[in-house]
C-alpha positions in Angstrom: 137.4 111.2 110.1 137.7 110.2 106.5 136.9 106.5 106.0 139.7 104.5 104.3 137.5 102.9 101.6 138.3 100.1 99.2 136.8 101.3 95.9 136.7 99.5 92.6 138.1 102.3 90.3 139.9 105.6 90.5 136.7 107.3 89.2 134.9 105.9 92.3 137.6 107.4 94.5 137.2 110.8 92.8 133.4 110.5 93.3 133.8 109.8 97.0 136.2 112.8 97.3 133.6 115.0 95.5 130.9 113.8 97.8 132.9 114.5 100.9 133.7 118.0 99.7 130.0 118.7 99.0 128.9 117.2 102.3 131.5 119.2 104.2 130.7 122.5 102.5 126.9 122.2 101.9 125.5 119.9 104.5 127.7 120.1 107.6 127.5 123.9 108.2 123.7 124.0 108.3 122.5 120.6 109.6 122.4 121.6 113.3 120.3 124.7 112.8 117.9 123.0 110.4 117.4 120.0 112.5 116.8 122.1 115.6 114.4 124.4 113.9 112.7 121.5 111.9 113.3 123.6 108.8 113.4 122.1 105.3 116.7 122.4 103.5 115.6 124.5 100.6 117.8 124.0 97.5 119.9 121.2 99.0 118.4 118.4 96.9 118.8 120.5 93.8 122.5 121.0 94.6 122.9 117.2 95.0 121.1 116.6 91.8 123.2 119.1 89.9 126.3 117.3 91.2 124.9 114.0 89.8 124.5 112.4 93.3 120.8 111.6 92.9 121.2 109.2 89.9 124.4 107.4 90.5 123.3 103.7 90.1 121.0 104.3 87.2 122.0 103.4 83.6 123.8 106.1 81.6 121.4 105.6 78.7 118.6 107.1 80.8 120.8 109.9 82.2 122.1 108.1 85.3 125.6 107.9 86.5 126.1 104.3 85.6 127.9 103.6 88.9 128.0 100.2 90.7 125.6 100.0 93.6 128.5 99.5 96.0 129.8 102.9 95.0 126.4 104.6 95.3 125.9 103.2 98.8 129.2 104.5 99.9 128.3 107.9 98.6 125.1 107.7 100.5 127.0 106.7 103.7 129.2 109.8 103.3 126.1 112.0 103.0 124.5 110.3 106.1 127.6 111.0 108.2 126.9 114.7 107.8 123.1 114.7 107.6 121.0 111.6 108.0 117.7 113.1 107.0 119.0 114.3 103.7 120.6 110.9 103.0 117.3 109.2 103.8 115.6 111.6 101.3 118.2 110.7 98.7 117.7 107.0 99.3 113.9 107.3 99.1 114.2 109.3 95.9 116.2 106.4 94.4 113.7 103.9 95.7 110.9 105.9 94.1 112.6 106.0 90.7 113.3 102.2 90.7 109.8 101.0 89.6 109.7 103.3 86.6 113.3 102.3 85.7 112.8 98.6 86.0 109.1 98.1 85.1 108.1 101.1 83.0 107.8 101.1 79.3 110.5 102.8 77.1 107.9 105.6 76.4 107.3 106.1 80.1 111.0 106.1 80.8 111.7 108.7 78.1 109.0 110.9 79.4 109.7 110.9 83.1 113.1 109.5 84.0 115.2 112.5 82.8 113.5 114.8 85.4 113.9 112.3 88.1 117.5 111.5 87.5 118.6 115.1 87.1 117.1 116.0 90.4 114.6 118.4 88.9 111.8 116.1 90.1 112.1 114.7 93.7 110.3 111.5 94.4 108.5 109.9 97.4 107.5 106.2 98.0 103.9 105.7 99.0 103.3 102.1 100.1 102.4 102.1 103.8 99.0 102.8 105.2 97.7 103.3 108.7 96.6 99.6 108.9 99.2 98.2 106.5 102.9 98.7 107.3 104.9 95.5 107.1 101.8 93.7 105.8 101.7 95.3 102.4 99.1 92.9 101.0 96.5 94.5 103.4 96.5 97.8 101.4 93.1 99.4 101.1 93.8 102.6 99.1 91.9 101.8 95.8 92.3 102.6 92.2 89.0 102.1 90.5 88.9 101.7 86.7 87.1 104.3 84.7 86.7 105.1 81.0 89.7 107.5 81.1 91.9 105.7 83.5 91.5 105.3 87.3 90.1 107.2 90.3 92.1 107.0 93.5 90.5 106.9 96.9 92.1 106.2 100.3 95.0 107.2 102.5 98.7 106.6 102.8 101.1 107.1 105.7 104.7 107.6 106.6 105.7 109.3 103.4 109.2 110.7 103.4 109.1 114.1 101.6 105.3 114.0 101.7 103.9 117.3 100.5 107.3 118.3 99.1 107.8 115.7 96.5 107.1 116.2 92.8 105.9 112.7 92.2 104.8 109.7 94.3 105.3 106.1 93.5 101.9 104.8 94.7 100.7 101.3 95.3 97.0 101.0 95.3 94.4 98.2 95.1 92.9 97.4 91.7 91.6 93.9 92.6 91.4 91.3 95.3 94.1 89.7 97.3 97.9 90.1 97.0 97.7 90.1 93.2 95.2 92.9 93.2 97.7 95.7 93.8 99.1 98.0 91.1 101.8 100.7 90.9 101.1 104.2 89.7 103.3 107.3 89.1 101.3 110.1 90.7 102.2 113.8 90.1 102.4 115.8 93.2 99.8 118.3 92.0 97.2 115.7 91.2 93.6 117.1 91.8 92.1 115.3 94.8 95.5 114.6 96.5 96.1 116.3 99.8 98.5 115.9 102.7 98.3 115.9 106.5 100.5 117.9 108.9 104.1 116.6 109.1 104.5 114.0 111.8 106.2 115.2 115.0 109.1 112.7 114.9 111.8 111.7 117.3 114.5 112.6 114.7 115.1 113.4 111.0 113.3 116.7 111.7 114.3 118.6 108.6 112.7 116.3 106.1 108.9 116.0 106.5 107.0 112.8 106.9 103.3 113.0 106.2 100.1 111.1 105.4 98.4 111.5 102.0 94.7 111.5 101.2 93.1 110.7 97.8 89.6 111.8 97.3 88.2 110.9 93.8 91.6 111.7 92.4 91.7 111.0 88.6 94.8 109.5 87.1 95.5 108.5 83.5 96.1 104.9 82.5 99.5 105.9 81.1 100.7 106.4 84.7 100.2 102.7 85.5 103.7 101.2 85.9 104.0 97.6 84.9 101.0 95.5 84.5 97.8 95.7 86.6 98.2 93.4 89.6 102.0 93.5 89.5 102.3 96.1 92.3 103.6 93.9 95.1 106.3 92.4 92.9 107.4 95.9 92.0 107.2 97.1 95.6 109.3 94.3 96.9 111.9 94.6 94.1 112.3 98.2 95.0 112.5 97.5 98.8 115.5 95.1 98.4 117.5 98.1 97.0 115.9 100.5 99.5 117.0 98.3 102.4 120.6 98.6 101.3 120.1 102.3 101.1 119.0 102.4 104.7 121.9 100.1 105.7 124.3 102.6 104.2 122.6 105.6 105.9 122.7 103.7 109.3 126.4 103.0 108.8 127.1 106.7 108.0 125.2 107.7 111.1 127.2 105.2 113.2 130.4 106.4 111.7 129.6 110.0 112.6 128.8 109.0 116.2 132.1 107.0 116.4 134.1 110.0 115.1 132.5 112.3 117.6 133.1 109.9 120.5 136.7 109.3 119.6 137.4 113.0 119.3 135.8 113.7 122.7 137.7 110.8 124.3 141.0 112.2 123.0 140.2 115.6 124.5 138.5 114.9 127.8 140.8 114.0 130.7 140.1 112.3 134.1 142.5 111.2 136.8 145.3 112.9 134.8 144.8 110.9 131.6 142.8 111.1 128.4 139.6 109.1 128.9 140.5 107.1 125.8 143.5 105.7 127.7 141.3 104.1 130.3 140.9 100.5 129.3 137.2 100.4 130.0 136.4 103.3 127.6 139.0 102.2 125.1 137.4 98.8 124.8 134.0 100.4 124.4 135.3 102.5 121.5 137.0 99.5 120.0 133.6 97.6 120.0 132.0 100.6 118.4 134.6 100.7 115.6 134.2 97.0 115.0 130.4 97.4 114.7 130.7 100.1 112.1 133.2 98.1 110.1 131.0 95.1 110.2 128.0 97.1 109.1 129.9 98.5 106.2 131.1 95.0 105.1 127.6 93.5 105.1 126.1 96.2 102.9 129.0 96.2 100.5 128.8 92.5 100.1 125.1 92.6 99.3 125.7 95.5 96.9 128.4 93.5 95.0 125.9 90.6 94.6 123.4 93.1 93.2 126.0 94.5 90.8 126.8 91.0 89.6 123.1 90.3 89.1 123.1 87.5 91.7 120.3 87.0 94.2 120.7 89.4 97.1 117.4 89.7 98.9 118.5 87.7 101.9 121.8 89.6 102.0 120.0 92.9 101.8 117.9 91.9 104.9 121.1 90.9 106.7 122.8 94.2 105.9 119.7 96.2 107.0 119.5 94.2 110.2 123.2 94.4 111.1 123.8 98.0 110.1 120.7 99.5 111.8 121.2 97.5 115.0 124.8 98.6 115.0 123.7 102.2 114.5 121.4 102.1 117.5 124.2 100.5 119.7 127.0 102.7 118.5 125.0 106.0 118.9 123.9 104.9 122.4 127.4 104.1 123.3 128.6 107.4 121.9 126.2 109.2 124.4 127.8 107.1 127.1 131.3 108.2 126.2 130.2 111.8 126.5 128.7 111.1 130.0 126.2 113.7 131.2 127.2 116.0 128.4 126.0 113.5 125.8 122.5 113.7 127.2 122.3 117.4 126.3 121.6 119.0 123.0 125.0 120.7 123.1 126.5 117.7 121.3 125.4 115.9 118.1 125.5 112.5 119.6 122.2 113.1 121.3 120.6 113.7 117.9 122.4 110.7 116.4 120.9 108.4 118.9 117.4 109.7 118.2 117.9 109.4 114.5 119.3 105.9 114.7 116.1 104.4 116.1 114.0 104.9 112.9 116.5 102.9 110.9 115.5 99.8 112.7 111.8 100.4 111.8 111.4 101.7 108.2 111.9 99.8 105.0 110.7 96.8 106.9 111.2 96.5 110.7 114.2 94.4 111.9 111.8 91.8 113.0 110.6 91.5 109.4 114.3 91.3 108.3 114.7 88.3 110.6 111.6 86.7 109.1 113.0 87.2 105.6 116.4 85.8 106.6 114.8 82.7 108.3 112.6 82.0 105.3 115.8 82.0 103.1 117.3 79.4 105.4 114.4 77.1 104.8 113.9 77.6 101.1 
């Protein structure tokens, strides 16, 4: 069911219509087979890039779409309603481009941004490590200074598009403490860089998630983004935007589950009536609809603050918390609406429920979001 959106301009309405058309024609027909077979969607990211959907919020001067963040997020939601794994990959690509856009030099931007924003180069974000997830200051992957640049040694984990990406926004230790971390733009074919086998995940099967290993991997100084020691500032700046991306993905996933549940409830009959006409089930669906609408409202509010250059970190955490918790509840309730059939792989709601879980974990767990929100209340 098409969402009745309140968009700021007619151009934004046209963009949403274009996104729905692409999502319906390119993503929806192949998502079930690719997720079941855990097969990478070859060519899909290139098609989205050719349509301009991978660079919507970036400035036009660098080849971006110049769209407000609230519009970009609603595009992302539309993609997620057809294929959550692809939408996550789009969000991560935007997250990976953010450090170069915001902290890179003009020379670095001129050299690398066009390929990123056109979709010719797909990016991945490389912050987490086996012993450093939410605690980013505990990173151990090291960048040691040399006469020609740096040498990278160490490992990274939970990399969306790992082994497939053309570049990796890497955070590595160049000194001691929380101010001893720096950001690098690593090419995917860097000598000394290798990848583990894709993780066997609960969901999002079509897009790989892997570990990366650096063994005496040389990288030029020109690939240092920002100043040495500025890494955590850069990482957290990008994560505020990334959390909004995950909130939008979670909302799209919840919307898809709601749509499937409503359609089934209007077709299935018990005791001579459609099951949607039974008050107990009707109320459950109403609560699901309210949760989806609430999730959308929270991420749009945060995005509007970002667009107006107002502080939005706390609102981003609220949006990520509300939207992903809603996705988990709505997808679980969708399975309940289907009854025993919902527990089988004959219907998409089973997959939606598995996919929703990760949204409560990555880009900062929801426990971390509560910590960020609580700190904002005491500041």
